C-alpha positions in Angstrom: 37.3 -96.5 72.9 36.4 -95.5 69.3 38.6 -95.2 66.3 37.6 -93.4 63.1 39.3 -94.6 60.0 39.0 -93.3 56.4 39.0 -95.8 53.6 38.6 -95.8 49.9 36.1 -98.4 48.7 35.2 -98.4 45.0 35.8 -94.6 44.8 33.8 -93.9 48.0 35.3 -92.2 51.0 33.9 -94.2 53.9 34.2 -93.3 57.6 34.5 -96.6 59.5 33.9 -96.3 63.3 35.6 -99.1 65.1 35.1 -100.2 68.7 38.6 -101.0 69.9 39.2 -103.2 72.9 41.2 -101.8 75.8 44.4 -103.5 74.7 44.3 -101.6 71.4 42.7 -101.7 67.9 42.7 -104.9 66.0 45.1 -105.2 63.1 43.7 -104.7 59.6 42.7 -108.0 58.0 45.3 -109.5 55.7 44.9 -108.7 52.1 43.0 -111.3 50.0 44.3 -112.7 46.7 42.1 -112.5 43.7 43.6 -115.7 42.1 46.0 -118.6 42.9 48.5 -119.8 40.4 49.3 -123.2 42.0 50.2 -122.2 45.5 51.3 -118.7 44.4 48.8 -115.9 45.3 48.0 -113.1 42.8 46.8 -109.8 44.3 44.8 -106.9 42.7 47.8 -104.6 42.8 49.7 -107.1 40.7 47.4 -106.1 37.8 48.5 -102.4 37.9 51.6 -102.7 35.6 49.4 -104.4 33.0 46.1 -102.7 33.1 46.2 -100.1 35.9 45.5 -97.1 33.6 42.6 -98.8 31.9 41.1 -99.9 35.2 41.4 -96.3 36.5 39.6 -95.0 33.3 36.8 -97.4 34.0 36.5 -96.3 37.6 36.3 -92.7 36.4 33.6 -93.6 33.9 31.7 -95.3 36.7 32.2 -92.1 38.8 30.8 -89.9 36.0 27.7 -92.1 35.6 27.1 -91.9 39.3 27.6 -88.1 39.3 25.1 -87.8 36.5 22.6 -89.9 38.3 23.2 -88.0 41.6 22.6 -84.6 39.8 19.4 -85.9 38.3 18.2 -87.2 41.7 19.1 -83.9 43.4 17.3 -81.9 40.8 14.2 -84.1 41.1 14.1 -83.9 44.9 14.6 -80.2 45.0 11.8 -79.5 42.5 9.5 -82.0 44.2 9.9 -80.2 47.5 9.3 -76.7 46.0 6.4 -77.8 43.8 4.7 -79.7 46.7 4.8 -76.5 48.9 2.8 -74.7 46.2 0.5 -77.6 45.5 1.6 -77.9 41.9 3.2 -80.5 39.6 6.9 -80.0 38.9 6.3 -78.7 35.4 3.5 -76.4 36.4 5.7 -75.0 39.2 8.6 -74.4 36.8 6.3 -72.5 34.5 5.0 -70.3 37.3 8.3 -69.8 39.2 10.7 -69.6 36.3 9.4 -69.5 32.8 7.0 -66.5 33.4 10.0 -64.4 34.5 11.9 -64.9 31.3 11.4 -62.1 28.8 10.7 -63.0 25.2 13.6 -62.8 22.7 14.3 -59.3 21.5 14.8 -58.4 17.8 18.5 -58.0 18.5 18.8 -61.5 20.0 17.0 -63.0 17.0 19.2 -61.2 14.5 22.4 -62.1 16.4 21.3 -65.8 16.5 20.5 -65.6 12.8 24.0 -64.2 11.9 25.8 -66.7 14.2 24.2 -69.8 12.5 24.6 -69.3 8.7 24.9 -73.1 8.3 21.3 -73.7 9.5 19.6 -70.4 8.7 19.9 -70.4 4.9 16.5 -68.7 4.3 15.9 -65.0 4.7 15.4 -63.8 8.3 11.9 -62.6 7.7 10.8 -66.1 6.6 12.1 -67.9 9.7 11.9 -65.2 12.4 9.0 -66.9 14.2 10.8 -70.2 14.3 14.0 -68.6 15.6 12.0 -66.8 18.2 10.7 -70.2 19.5 14.2 -71.7 19.5 15.7 -68.7 21.4 12.8 -68.6 23.9 13.3 -72.3 24.7 17.0 -71.8 25.2 16.4 -68.9 27.5 13.9 -70.9 29.6 16.3 -73.8 29.9 19.1 -71.5 31.0 16.8 -69.8 33.5 15.7 -73.2 34.9 19.3 -74.2 35.3 20.2 -71.0 37.2 17.1 -71.5 39.4 18.2 -75.1 40.3 21.7 -73.9 41.0 20.3 -71.3 43.4 18.1 -73.9 45.1 21.1 -76.3 45.5 23.3 -73.6 47.0 20.5 -72.7 49.4 20.0 -76.2 50.6 23.6 -77.3 50.4 25.0 -80.5 48.8 28.0 -82.3 50.4 29.6 -85.0 48.3 30.8 -87.9 50.5 32.7 -89.8 47.9 35.7 -88.7 45.8 36.8 -89.4 42.3 39.3 -92.3 41.8 42.7 -90.8 41.2 46.3 -92.0 40.8 49.0 -90.5 42.9 51.5 -89.1 40.3 54.5 -87.0 41.3 56.1 -84.4 39.1 59.7 -83.5 38.5 59.8 -79.8 39.2 62.8 -79.4 36.8 60.5 -80.6 33.9 57.4 -78.5 34.4 55.9 -76.2 31.7 53.5 -73.4 32.8 52.7 -72.0 36.2 54.4 -74.2 38.8 51.6 -73.4 41.3 48.7 -74.0 38.9 45.7 -75.8 40.4 45.6 -78.4 37.6 48.6 -80.6 36.7 48.8 -82.7 33.5 51.6 -85.3 33.7 52.6 -86.9 30.4 54.3 -90.3 30.3 55.7 -90.4 26.8 58.3 -92.0 24.4 60.1 -89.6 22.0 60.0 -92.3 19.3 56.2 -92.9 19.7 54.3 -91.4 16.7 51.1 -91.0 18.8 53.1 -89.0 21.4 54.1 -86.6 18.7 50.6 -86.3 17.2 49.0 -85.3 20.6 51.4 -82.4 21.2 49.4 -79.8 19.3 46.3 -80.6 21.5 48.4 -80.2 24.6 49.8 -76.9 23.3 46.2 -75.7 22.7 45.2 -76.6 26.3 48.3 -74.9 27.8 47.5 -71.8 25.8 43.8 -71.8 26.7 44.3 -72.3 30.4 47.5 -70.2 30.8 48.4 -69.9 34.5 45.8 -72.5 35.5 47.4 -75.6 34.1 51.0 -76.9 34.4 52.4 -79.8 32.3 54.8 -82.2 33.9 57.0 -84.6 31.8 57.9 -88.2 32.7 60.0 -90.6 30.6 58.5 -93.9 29.4 60.7 -95.1 26.5 59.4 -98.4 25.1 62.9 -99.8 24.6 61.7 -103.2 23.3 60.1 -101.7 20.3 61.7 -98.3 19.9 65.5 -98.7 19.6 66.2 -94.9 19.7 63.8 -93.9 22.5 66.2 -94.4 25.4 69.0 -92.3 23.9 66.5 -89.6 22.9 65.2 -89.5 26.5 68.8 -89.1 27.7 69.5 -86.4 25.2 66.4 -84.4 26.5 67.7 -84.8 30.0 71.1 -83.5 28.9 69.4 -80.5 27.3 67.5 -80.0 30.6 70.9 -79.9 32.4 71.5 -76.7 30.4 68.0 -75.3 31.1 66.7 -76.1 27.6 64.6 -79.2 28.2 61.3 -77.9 26.7 63.0 -76.4 23.7 64.6 -79.7 23.0 61.4 -81.6 23.8 59.6 -79.6 21.1 62.3 -80.3 18.5 62.2 -84.1 19.2 58.4 -84.1 18.8 58.5 -82.4 15.4 56.8 -84.8 13.0 59.9 -84.8 10.8 62.4 -85.3 13.7 65.1 -88.0 13.5 66.6 -89.5 16.6 70.0 -90.8 15.4 73.0 -89.6 17.3 74.0 -87.0 14.6 70.5 -85.5 14.6 70.3 -85.4 18.4 73.5 -83.3 18.4 72.1 -81.0 15.7 68.9 -80.4 17.6 71.2 -79.4 20.6 72.8 -76.8 18.3 69.3 -75.6 17.1 68.2 -75.2 20.8 71.3 -73.0 21.5 72.9 -75.7 23.8 76.6 -76.0 24.4 77.1 -79.0 22.0 80.4 -80.2 23.5 79.0 -80.3 27.0 75.8 -81.9 25.6 77.8 -84.6 23.8 79.8 -85.4 26.9 76.6 -85.7 29.0 75.0 -88.0 26.4 78.1 -90.3 26.2 78.2 -90.6 30.0 74.6 -92.0 30.2 74.4 -90.1 33.5 70.6 -89.9 33.3 69.9 -93.6 32.6 69.1 -94.4 36.2 66.7 -91.4 36.5 64.9 -92.4 33.3 64.5 -95.9 34.7 63.0 -94.4 37.8 60.4 -92.7 35.7 59.6 -96.0 34.0 59.1 -97.8 37.3 57.0 -95.0 38.6 54.8 -95.2 35.5 54.5 -99.0 35.9 53.4 -98.7 39.5 50.8 -96.1 38.4 49.4 -98.4 35.7 51.2 -97.0 32.6 51.5 -99.7 29.9 51.3 -97.7 26.7 52.3 -94.2 25.5 51.1 -91.6 25.6 49.4 -91.8 29.0 48.3 -88.6 30.8 47.2 -88.0 34.3 45.2 -84.8 34.9 45.2 -84.2 38.7 45.4 -88.0 38.9 42.6 -88.7 36.3 43.9 -90.8 33.5 43.7 -90.5 29.7 45.4 -93.0 27.4 46.4 -92.6 23.8 45.9 -89.8 21.3 43.4 -87.3 22.6 41.7 -84.3 21.1 42.1 -81.0 23.0 38.4 -81.3 24.0 39.1 -84.4 26.1 41.7 -82.6 28.1 39.6 -79.5 28.4 36.6 -81.4 29.7 38.7 -82.7 32.6 40.5 -79.4 33.2 37.1 -77.6 33.4 35.9 -80.1 35.9 39.0 -79.8 38.1 38.9 -76.0 38.0 35.2 -76.1 39.0 36.0 -78.4 41.9 38.8 -76.1 43.0 36.5 -73.1 42.8 33.8 -74.9 44.8 36.3 -75.7 47.5 37.5 -72.1 47.7 33.9 -71.0 47.9 
């Protein structure tokens, strides 16, 4: 009897075919420790609360390097096959099959390029027209070659048999901003007293605006109580605001660079956010959300969160202050993957 089993090994999805004896499949081998402290074993998963996010980042960097190498290899093999069939070198084949089909730059294209690059085209157009013509012609050939390779790859077909390393991160549907059914989910683990968490909010806002309907933002609490004395109560205050349907309005007020997190200010922000202040105050005094916040913290620790802010984009991790471009690069990749699956 045969058993097929899927396993993740170093980011690879491996299909293992086992020959099981009549009495049943053998049990999985026991997990192996990576170190011994005296007679106490230490396992790889024990590292996650301390360095899980960083290790996941390294795994993703390794994946990206492998993907780049794979793309280069696919390109090389496709072109070798096509060029061989014509008895040409790869470069000669590309010139014949692609470059000769690309029309030369038009006067309108040259003028448009000139006007769009005032920082590098400081001389009059008539003096540099021939140079710009060469630059535009080269760009058009490169784009045509890329389209040709994309067509070849679609014709032959490329199936990826490994997947990107990801963390399994859940979201609280009561704290989601954006389209709840968006194909890309950003989960932020943050601390309201963390300056870096506040500084990254404009980049997140830009991403949410750029990918409206395609990205949703989920919030998870991770107050660093040992170093931020006001973080826990601020998290509880935001939960109390959420109880009245004003979580994100209150969230934005707390992440204002000038925000204060003392008890008086927390109540004033409730008033600013059009929250019933008496009900808010009673909620805050009750500490009714303390256990739920602790649950977020433990979830973060299990996923490798050790610092704030930490973000997971469809399970792909980013740690620390990030520019909008860092988010956009991953979002674009995830949307492209989703589109390819749909295709």
